[in-house]
N, C-alpha and C positions, 0 to 999 in steps of 0.2 A: 964480134965487136960489141962493146957495151953501148947501151942506149944512152944518148946524151940527155942530161936533165932538162926538163922543160921549164921555161920561165913561169913565174906565178902570174896570175891575172887579177887585176882589179875589175870588178863588175859594177857598172852603173846601177843606180838604185831602181831603175825602171825595167831592167832586164828580167824576163820571166824565168821561173825555176827550171823549166825544161832545157833552157839554154845552158844554165849553170851545170845541171846534171850531165848534159851531153859532154861539155868540156871536161868535167871531172872524170867521166867514164873513159875519156881518151888520155888521162894521166895528168891533166893540168890541175893545179890547186887554185881555186877561185876565192877571192875575198870581196865581199860586198862593200862598196864605198860607204854605205849607210852604217856599217859596223866598225868603221874606223874613227878614231878621235880627230885625227889630223885633216881628214878630207870630207867627212859627212857634212852635208848642208852647204858646201861651197860649190861654186861654178867650176866646170871642168878646166876652163882656161887658167884658173888659179893654181891648179896642181898637176897639169899634164907634164910639165918639165921635171917635176919631182919623180914621176914615174920613170923618166929616162935615167935619172941617177940610180933609182932602185932596180932598174932592169925589168920592170913589170909591165906587161901588156895591159891594154884597156879595152874592155868590151862595152859597147854602148849601142843604143838605137837612135841616137840623136844625129839626124842628117845635118842639121845646122852646125853642130860641132865638127863633124867631118869636113864640111865646107870651110869652116874657120881654120882648121888645121892645114888644109890644102892651100888656102890663100895666104896664111901667115907663117907657115913653116916653123912652128916651135919644135924644139927637140922633144922626141917622145920615143918610147921603147917599142911602139907598134900599136896600132888601133884597129879593132875589128868592129864593123858596124853590122848589127843584125837587124833586119827590118822588123818593125813592131807589129805590122799588120798581117803576119802569117798565122795560119791555123797551126794547131799543135804538131801535126805530122810534118808539115813543111818547115816549121821552126826547128824541129829536131834534125831534119835532113840538112838544112842550111848550116846549122851549128856543127854537125858532124863533118861536113865537107870542109868548113873553115878550120876545125880542130885538126883534121888530117893534113891540110895544107900547112898549117903552122908547125905541126910536128915534123913534116917533111923538110921544111926550111931549116929547122933546128938540127935535125939529124944530118942533113946534107951540108949545111953551110955554117953551123955553129949557133950558139945561143944568141949572139948579138945580131944575127942576120935579119931579124925582124925590125930592128931599129929604123925609125922614120919611114916605115912602110904602112900604108893604109889599105885595109882589106874591106871591101864592101860588096853588097849585092845590088845589082841593077836589074832592069827588066830583061836584059839580054843574058845575064848570068853573074858569075863571080869575077870581080874585077880587083886589080891590085894597082895601087899608085906607089911608084918607087920613090926613093929619097930626092930624085931630081924632078919629080912632079909628073913623070910619064905615067899616064893612066891607060892600062890595057886589059882586055878581056883575058882572063886566065882560063876559065872553063865555062862553056855556055850551058844554059838550061837544056838546050836540045841534046847536047852530048851527054849530059847527066841523065836525062830521061832515057836515052838509048842504053846507056850503061846499066841503069837500074831497072829498065823495062817498066817505067812508071811515067807519070805526068805530074811534075812539080807545078803547083798552082800559084806561082809568083805573079 
């Protein structure tokens, strides 16, 4: 079976290069917001619905923006929040887990399956908020550490 094409990702200007590199290694094309004419220098709230129309995910490290999206429910093509306080190794691990999760969604459920989903990392692990606002633990750090034989320092 042919692999489904992955959606492009807009990346917030504060996202560090290892995150972008990790998503790109997993097959996603990343576009920095700061490199766009239409979105650079604007607040996320001003353009997140345009991403829905474009079908492009948004990767950010802005917790306030995630909370805004959950509270206000604007249309969006999917949001991934990567914590900004991670060391290099943990940043790459968290990014790789999310990239794999997103790829799995697209392969199993189709390109639009990420719409209105919010993917973020909490102290417990990897969480997903569905379009109805249900927030659930998808994969715990404990399980990840067992699988990898490591200790993620979140």
